[in-house]
C-alpha positions in Angstrom: -80.2 111.1 24.4 -80.9 107.0 25.2 -83.9 107.7 23.3 -82.2 109.3 20.3 -79.7 106.5 20.0 -82.0 103.7 20.2 -84.2 105.6 17.3 -81.2 106.1 15.0 -80.5 102.4 15.7 -83.7 101.3 14.2 -83.3 103.5 10.9 -82.6 101.1 8.1 -81.4 102.3 4.5 -84.8 101.6 2.9 -86.2 104.4 5.4 -83.6 106.4 4.2 -84.7 105.8 0.5 -88.5 106.4 1.4 -87.2 109.8 3.3 -85.4 110.9 -0.1 -88.6 109.9 -2.2 -90.7 111.7 0.5 -88.3 115.1 -0.4 -88.6 114.6 -4.3 -92.5 114.4 -4.0 -92.2 117.7 -2.1 -89.6 119.1 -4.2 -91.5 118.5 -7.1 -94.8 119.6 -5.6 -93.6 123.2 -4.5 -90.6 123.6 -7.5 -92.7 122.7 -10.3 -96.4 122.9 -8.8 -97.1 119.5 -10.0 -100.3 118.5 -8.4 -99.1 120.1 -5.4 -102.1 119.4 -3.3 -101.5 115.6 -3.6 -98.0 115.3 -3.8 -96.9 117.6 -1.0 -98.9 115.7 1.3 -98.0 112.4 0.1 -93.8 113.2 0.4 -94.6 114.5 3.9 -96.3 111.7 4.6 -93.9 109.2 3.3 -91.3 111.0 5.4 -93.7 110.7 8.4 -94.6 106.9 8.5 -90.8 105.9 8.0 -89.6 107.5 11.0 -89.0 104.7 13.8 -90.6 104.6 17.4 -93.4 106.9 16.7 -96.9 106.9 17.4 -98.1 107.8 13.7 -98.6 104.5 12.9 -98.9 102.5 16.2 -97.6 102.6 19.7 -97.8 100.4 22.6 -100.8 98.7 21.3 -102.6 101.9 20.3 -103.8 102.8 16.9 -101.8 105.8 15.5 -103.3 108.7 13.5 -102.4 107.5 10.0 -103.4 103.9 10.6 -106.9 105.4 11.9 -107.2 107.5 8.9 -106.3 104.6 6.1 -109.1 102.4 8.1 -111.5 104.5 8.4 -111.1 106.4 4.7 -109.9 103.7 2.9 -109.4 100.5 4.4 -112.9 100.0 5.8 -115.2 101.5 3.1 -113.1 103.4 0.3 -115.0 106.9 1.7 -112.6 109.2 0.6 -111.9 108.4 -2.7 -115.8 108.4 -3.3 -116.5 111.2 -1.2 -113.8 113.2 -3.6 -116.0 112.2 -6.8 -118.8 114.6 -5.1 -116.5 117.5 -5.4 -115.1 116.3 -9.0 -118.5 116.2 -10.2 -119.5 119.7 -8.8 -116.1 121.3 -11.0 -117.5 119.5 -14.3 -119.5 121.1 -16.8 -121.0 118.1 -19.3 -122.3 120.6 -21.9 -119.4 120.2 -24.3 -120.1 116.3 -24.4 -123.8 116.7 -24.7 -123.4 118.9 -27.4 -121.1 116.3 -28.9 -122.1 113.2 -27.8 -119.5 111.5 -30.3 -116.9 112.6 -28.0 -117.8 109.9 -25.5 -116.5 107.4 -28.0 -112.6 108.9 -27.0 -113.3 108.5 -23.6 -114.1 104.7 -24.0 -111.1 104.0 -26.3 -108.9 105.9 -24.3 -109.2 103.0 -21.6 -107.4 100.6 -23.9 -104.0 100.7 -22.1 -106.1 99.4 -18.8 -106.9 96.3 -20.8 -103.4 95.5 -22.3 -101.8 96.1 -19.0 -104.1 93.9 -17.3 -102.8 91.3 -19.9 -99.3 92.2 -19.6 -99.0 92.3 -15.7 -100.5 88.7 -15.6 -98.1 87.6 -18.2 -95.4 89.1 -15.8 -96.6 86.6 -12.9 -98.9 89.0 -11.0 -102.4 87.3 -10.0 -105.4 88.3 -12.0 -106.4 90.7 -8.8 -103.0 92.6 -8.6 -103.0 92.7 -12.4 -106.5 94.3 -12.8 -105.7 96.5 -10.1 -102.5 97.7 -11.7 -104.1 98.2 -15.1 -106.6 100.7 -13.8 -103.8 103.2 -13.3 -103.8 103.7 -16.9 -107.1 105.8 -16.3 -104.6 108.4 -14.6 -108.0 108.5 -12.1 -106.5 108.3 -8.4 -110.1 107.5 -6.6 -110.6 104.8 -9.0 -107.7 103.2 -8.8 -107.9 103.2 -5.1 -111.5 101.7 -4.9 -110.3 98.7 -7.6 -107.3 97.8 -5.5 -109.0 97.7 -2.1 -112.1 95.8 -3.7 -109.9 93.0 -5.4 -107.6 93.0 -2.5 -104.7 93.6 -4.1 -101.4 93.1 -2.2 -99.8 96.3 -4.1 -102.4 99.0 -2.7 -99.5 101.5 -1.5 -97.5 101.5 -5.0 -100.8 101.3 -7.0 -101.8 104.7 -5.0 -98.6 106.4 -5.3 -98.1 105.7 -8.9 -101.4 106.6 -10.0 -101.4 110.0 -8.4 -97.8 110.6 -9.4 -98.6 109.7 -12.9 -101.9 112.0 -12.9 -99.1 114.7 -11.6 -96.9 114.2 -14.5 -99.8 114.3 -17.3 -98.1 117.6 -18.6 -95.0 115.8 -19.5 -95.7 112.4 -20.6 -98.9 113.2 -22.8 -97.5 115.6 -25.2 -94.7 113.4 -25.7 -96.6 110.7 -26.7 -99.0 112.6 -28.6 -96.2 114.1 -31.1 -95.1 110.7 -31.5 -98.1 109.6 -33.1 -99.3 112.5 -35.0 -98.4 114.7 -37.5 -98.1 118.4 -37.7 -101.0 118.3 -40.1 -103.2 116.5 -37.6 -102.2 118.8 -34.5 -103.5 122.1 -36.7 -106.5 120.8 -37.8 -109.2 123.3 -36.5 -112.4 122.4 -34.7 -115.5 124.8 -34.9 -117.3 124.7 -31.3 -120.7 125.4 -32.2 -121.9 127.1 -28.8 -125.3 125.3 -28.7 -126.7 126.0 -25.2 -128.1 123.3 -23.7 -131.3 123.5 -21.6 -131.3 123.4 -17.8 -133.3 120.5 -18.2 -131.1 118.5 -20.0 -128.5 119.3 -17.6 -130.0 118.0 -15.0 -131.5 115.2 -16.4 -127.9 114.1 -17.7 -126.4 113.1 -14.2 -129.8 111.4 -13.4 -129.7 108.9 -16.7 -126.0 108.4 -16.9 -126.3 107.3 -13.1 -129.3 104.8 -13.7 -127.1 103.6 -17.2 -123.8 103.1 -15.4 -125.9 101.3 -12.2 -127.3 98.7 -15.0 -124.2 98.2 -17.2 -121.7 98.1 -14.0 -123.4 97.8 -10.6 -120.1 98.0 -9.2 -119.2 101.4 -10.5 -122.3 102.8 -9.0 -120.4 104.4 -5.6 -118.1 106.3 -8.1 -120.3 107.0 -10.8 -123.3 108.0 -8.5 -121.4 110.2 -6.5 -119.6 111.9 -9.3 -122.9 112.6 -11.0 -124.4 113.7 -7.5 -121.8 116.5 -7.4 -122.9 117.4 -10.8 -126.5 117.5 -10.0 -125.7 119.7 -6.9 -124.0 121.9 -9.6 -126.4 122.2 -12.0 -130.1 122.2 -10.1 -129.5 125.9 -9.5 -131.0 125.9 -6.0 -127.8 124.5 -4.0 -125.3 127.1 -5.2 -123.9 127.6 -1.5 -123.4 123.7 -1.2 -122.0 123.2 -4.7 -119.2 125.8 -4.1 -118.7 124.0 -0.9 -118.6 120.7 -2.4 -116.2 121.8 -5.4 -113.8 123.8 -3.1 -113.6 123.2 0.7 -114.6 119.3 0.4 -112.8 118.8 -2.4 -109.7 120.5 -1.3 -109.9 119.1 2.5 -110.3 115.6 0.9 -107.4 115.8 -1.4 -105.0 117.0 1.6 -106.3 114.1 3.8 -106.1 111.4 0.9 -102.7 112.2 0.2 -101.6 111.9 3.9 -103.3 108.9 4.0 -102.0 107.1 1.5 -98.7 107.3 3.2 -100.0 104.3 5.2 -99.1 102.1 2.4 -95.9 103.9 1.8 -94.0 102.2 4.7 -90.4 101.2 3.5 -90.5 97.5 4.3 -93.5 97.0 2.2 -93.0 99.7 -0.4 -89.6 98.8 -1.7 -89.5 95.9 -3.7 -88.9 94.6 -7.2 -92.6 94.7 -8.0 -92.7 98.3 -7.6 -90.7 99.0 -9.8 -92.8 96.6 -12.1 -95.9 98.7 -11.1 -94.2 102.0 -11.6 -93.5 100.8 -15.5 -96.7 98.9 -16.0 -98.5 102.0 -14.9 -96.6 104.0 -17.3 -97.2 101.5 -20.1 -101.1 101.7 -19.0 -101.1 105.6 -19.3 -99.1 105.8 -22.4 -101.4 103.4 -24.4 -104.6 104.9 -22.9 -103.6 108.0 -24.6 -102.9 105.8 -27.8 -106.2 104.6 -27.3 -107.8 107.8 -27.6 -105.9 109.6 -30.2 -106.2 106.6 -33.0 -110.1 106.8 -32.2 -110.1 109.8 -33.0 -108.0 109.2 -36.3 -110.2 106.3 -37.0 -113.4 108.4 -37.0 -111.9 110.7 -39.2 -112.0 108.6 -41.7 -115.9 108.3 -41.7 -116.4 112.0 -40.5 -116.8 115.0 -42.6 -115.8 117.1 -39.8 -112.7 116.2 -39.1 -111.4 115.9 -35.0 -108.3 116.8 -33.8 -106.6 113.7 -32.9 -105.1 115.6 -30.0 -108.5 115.6 -28.3 -108.4 111.9 -28.2 -105.7 112.1 -25.7 -108.1 114.1 -23.3 -110.0 111.0 -23.0 -108.3 109.7 -20.2 -109.7 110.5 -16.8 -107.1 113.1 -15.5 -109.5 116.4 -15.4 -109.1 119.4 -15.9 -105.3 118.5 -16.6 -105.6 116.4 -19.9 -107.7 118.8 -21.7 -105.8 121.7 -20.7 -102.6 119.8 -22.0 -104.5 119.3 -25.6 -105.6 122.9 -25.4 -101.9 124.3 -25.2 -100.6 122.3 -27.7 -103.3 123.2 -29.9 -102.1 126.9 -29.3 -98.6 126.4 -29.7 -99.0 124.4 -33.2 -101.3 127.2 -34.5 -102.2 130.2 -32.0 -105.9 130.7 -33.5 -107.0 126.9 -32.7 -109.0 126.9 -29.5 -109.4 123.1 -28.7 -110.4 123.5 -25.2 -113.9 123.0 -25.3 -113.5 119.9 -27.6 -110.9 118.5 -25.2 -112.9 119.2 -22.1 -115.7 117.0 -23.6 -113.5 114.1 -24.2 -112.1 114.7 -21.1 -115.4 114.6 -18.8 -116.2 111.4 -21.0 -113.0 109.6 -19.8 -114.1 110.8 -16.4 -117.1 108.6 -16.8 -115.6 105.6 -18.7 -112.5 105.0 -16.4 -115.2 104.8 -13.5 -117.3 102.4 -15.2 -114.9 100.4 -16.6 -113.5 100.1 -12.9 -116.7 98.8 -11.9 -116.8 96.5 -14.8 -113.2 95.0 -13.6 -114.4 94.6 -9.9 -117.7 92.7 -11.1 -115.6 90.8 -13.7 -112.6 89.6 -11.3 -114.7 88.7 -8.0 
């Protein structure tokens, strides 16, 4: 009873707020199925690390389990977000991009919000390392956001992690609203024929190898992410490691996602998480995400000026890194406007190009800032 009284005496209003935030994340994960593999462990972790006098963080000089997972998996080597890219790579089929390589431009211009946000964050008083870390949220790529924030030594790793993964989960809500604001009904109804060209096995095997070499030469700091992404893809495309490829895209990916979600909670301790800066990062993350979407859509519109075969501007929005959520959102919007308009393969092509582009941009930012 005395221990209970002591524990209750240590509870602060900030801890209670974090319990509520954790509960909201769990509710969204279960009720609305918003990235449950991410939000549920993050929400539970937020509650876990804000209960006083426990051994989750530390106890009597000993390192707690969450602290240990964070130090080993994120703090010391960024191992968890990098290893997750093996699973993501194994899930990706680059054929739609190889068939239509100009879709790579959509992935490039869908990083616009990152750079605009870096400038805005710097103007708002964040130092360049923190501003660069905040800007990368716009890619809607959790592992890249973690890697950049850790490499640059940002003071706001926790809020950046939570905001990045939260906006990934909110892709189906945010992107349709942005797309409708900057496109017309006529543009959203543009049909795109998928030529269905079959890419040879040799090309599919060479693609991840070539991209790895090019990324390593252009942005050496991106090689950990791009290299592991392409390694996962090579596992899937080589044709001789089917069991390992299935393990990477299912067991490995799911396990790391769960561990990463609850490990992120280390940075959700009330005294560090609840601040004016966290609210600013929340707003700046949304700004970055919106203008990444705008950049991709506007790039598609610009390409239509010079192209005989028109591009549905909506697929430009899929140029962000949120794979495959963004591609699905664009496909569903296309069907809603016209139930004969199938944009999935085109949107996937833009989406996987965004996956590559965001990792390269993350590496470029690290190289430029450090």
